[in-house]
Backbone as ProteinMPNN parsed JSONL, in Angstrom:
{"seq_chain_A": "MSTWTEPVFIKNLLIVIVGLSISVWWLYKKIKSKLEEVQERQENIRKRV", "coords_chain_A": {"N_chain_A": [[-18.679, -26.15, 3.015], [-15.408, -24.827, 3.117], [-12.226, -26.331, 3.725], [-8.969, -26.109, 5.278], [-7.266, -27.699, 3.824], [-8.03, -27.945, 1.205], [-7.118, -27.594, -2.176], [-8.124, -25.551, -3.891], [-9.088, -23.64, -2.128], [-6.718, -22.879, -0.826], [-5.297, -21.83, -2.996], [-6.948, -19.636, -3.716], [-6.777, -18.174, -1.34], [-4.048, -17.486, -1.335], [-4.002, -15.838, -3.598], [-5.602, -13.713, -2.745], [-4.057, -12.776, -0.594], [-1.727, -11.945, -1.929], [-2.842, -9.939, -3.551], [-3.78, -8.109, -1.599], [-1.332, -7.435, -0.454], [-0.057, -6.097, -2.564], [-1.812, -3.935, -2.895], [-1.556, -2.608, -0.422], [1.163, -1.933, -0.517], [1.095, -0.162, -2.722], [-0.599, 1.888, -1.768], [0.965, 2.778, 0.4], [3.174, 3.769, -0.964], [1.996, 5.888, -2.426], [1.028, 7.561, -0.335], [3.419, 8.176, 0.954], [4.77, 9.618, -1.062], [3.073, 11.839, -1.301], [3.33, 12.981, 1.253], [6.016, 13.73, 1.135], [5.853, 15.686, -0.859], [4.322, 17.642, 0.469], [6.072, 18.294, 2.521], [8.17, 19.427, 1.045], [6.866, 21.675, -0.01], [6.312, 23.08, 2.36], [8.911, 23.657, 3.197], [9.708, 25.349, 1.115], [7.986, 27.493, 1.515], [8.899, 28.397, 4.004], [11.456, 29.26, 3.31], [10.904, 31.47, 1.734], [9.842, 33.266, 3.504]], "CA_chain_A": [[-17.707, -25.295, 3.673], [-14.031, -25.152, 2.743], [-11.263, -26.651, 4.779], [-7.629, -25.589, 5.005], [-6.492, -28.611, 2.989], [-8.497, -27.943, -0.178], [-6.208, -26.819, -3.039], [-8.78, -24.36, -4.419], [-9.122, -22.672, -1.035], [-5.353, -22.386, -0.613], [-4.971, -20.987, -4.153], [-7.688, -18.38, -3.569], [-6.206, -17.469, -0.194], [-2.785, -16.9, -1.776], [-4.321, -14.74, -4.517], [-6.082, -12.598, -1.922], [-2.922, -12.243, 0.171], [-0.875, -11.207, -2.871], [-3.565, -8.726, -3.923], [-3.743, -7.176, -0.467], [0.042, -6.954, -0.307], [0.186, -5.114, -3.624], [-2.586, -2.722, -2.628], [-0.945, -1.924, 0.725], [2.399, -1.342, -1.018], [0.735, 0.963, -3.586], [-1.08, 2.967, -0.901], [2.111, 3.284, 1.15], [3.977, 4.551, -1.905], [1.267, 7.128, -2.718], [1.004, 8.407, 0.863], [4.787, 8.648, 1.181], [5.089, 10.665, -2.039], [2.3, 13.036, -0.954], [3.954, 13.583, 2.426], [7.241, 14.382, 0.684], [5.445, 16.909, -1.548], [3.906, 18.613, 1.489], [7.286, 18.733, 3.204], [8.879, 20.328, 0.137], [6.117, 22.929, -0.063], [6.515, 23.788, 3.62], [10.278, 24.181, 3.186], [9.743, 26.475, 0.194], [7.297, 28.608, 2.18], [9.794, 28.893, 5.061], [12.571, 29.968, 2.679], [10.407, 32.735, 1.217], [9.519, 34.183, 4.614]], "C_chain_A": [[-16.299, -25.775, 3.327], [-13.211, -25.517, 3.971], [-9.897, -26.144, 4.343], [-6.854, -26.455, 4.027], [-6.948, -28.636, 1.538], [-7.598, -27.061, -1.04], [-6.837, -25.529, -3.574], [-8.808, -23.262, -3.354], [-7.746, -22.05, -0.821], [-4.947, -21.463, -1.755], [-5.663, -19.632, -4.042], [-7.148, -17.537, -2.422], [-4.894, -16.789, -0.583], [-3.018, -15.723, -2.718], [-4.768, -13.512, -3.736], [-4.926, -11.964, -1.151], [-1.993, -11.438, -0.73], [-1.547, -9.893, -3.272], [-3.557, -7.69, -2.824], [-2.342, -6.6, -0.267], [0.357, -5.875, -1.335], [-0.57, -3.822, -3.341], [-2.011, -1.939, -1.446], [0.345, -1.24, 0.293], [2.093, -0.1, -1.848], [0.264, 2.155, -2.758], [0.063, 3.599, -0.114], [2.957, 4.203, 0.269], [3.308, 5.891, -2.207], [1.292, 8.078, -1.524], [2.386, 8.99, 1.125], [5.142, 9.766, 0.204], [4.32, 11.954, -1.738], [2.898, 13.744, 0.263], [5.245, 14.295, 2.055], [6.92, 15.684, -0.05], [5.061, 18.007, -0.551], [5.13, 19.156, 2.213], [8.065, 19.723, 2.341], [8.182, 21.689, 0.061], [6.328, 23.746, 1.21], [7.911, 24.383, 3.69], [10.381, 25.391, 2.267], [9.076, 27.703, 0.798], [8.189, 29.212, 3.251], [10.941, 29.697, 4.466], [12.143, 31.341, 2.186], [10.195, 33.763, 2.334], [10.738, 34.618, 5.327]], "O_chain_A": [[-16.037, -26.976, 3.257], [-13.476, -25.07, 5.086], [-9.694, -25.793, 3.18], [-5.872, -25.99, 3.449], [-6.311, -29.29, 0.712], [-7.338, -25.911, -0.687], [-6.148, -24.516, -3.696], [-8.575, -22.092, -3.656], [-7.626, -20.836, -0.654], [-4.324, -20.427, -1.522], [-5.034, -18.595, -4.249], [-7.073, -16.313, -2.531], [-4.654, -15.643, -0.204], [-2.308, -14.72, -2.644], [-4.351, -12.395, -4.039], [-4.834, -10.739, -1.068], [-1.523, -10.369, -0.341], [-0.893, -8.852, -3.327], [-3.348, -6.507, -3.091], [-2.188, -5.421, 0.05], [0.967, -4.857, -1.008], [-0.027, -2.733, -3.526], [-1.989, -0.709, -1.484], [0.605, -0.102, 0.683], [2.766, 0.919, -1.692], [0.668, 3.291, -3.006], [0.122, 4.821, 0.022], [3.397, 5.269, 0.7], [3.98, 6.921, -2.242], [1.55, 9.271, -1.686], [2.512, 10.162, 1.478], [5.753, 10.759, 0.6], [4.863, 13.047, -1.903], [2.962, 14.973, 0.296], [5.542, 15.357, 2.604], [7.629, 16.677, 0.112], [5.44, 19.166, -0.721], [5.21, 20.353, 2.487], [8.56, 20.734, 2.839], [8.84, 22.73, 0.067], [6.503, 24.963, 1.147], [8.084, 25.495, 4.189], [11.067, 26.359, 2.596], [9.549, 28.824, 0.614], [8.229, 30.434, 3.393], [11.359, 30.701, 5.041], [12.937, 32.281, 2.216], [10.35, 34.966, 2.128], [10.653, 35.388, 6.283]]}, "name": "protein", "num_of_chains": 1, "seq": "MSTWTEPVFIKNLLIVIVGLSISVWWLYKKIKSKLEEVQERQENIRKRV"}
């Protein structure tokens, strides 16, 4: 079993944290862009009516 003081464990933990951070940032960016697209479409529909 690993302990908090093992260098390999700390290195792997940092890699996982960085990977999760990047994936959360990427998902946030994608969701935000999709929401902006939906908002633009709704505004265009309102202007036509």
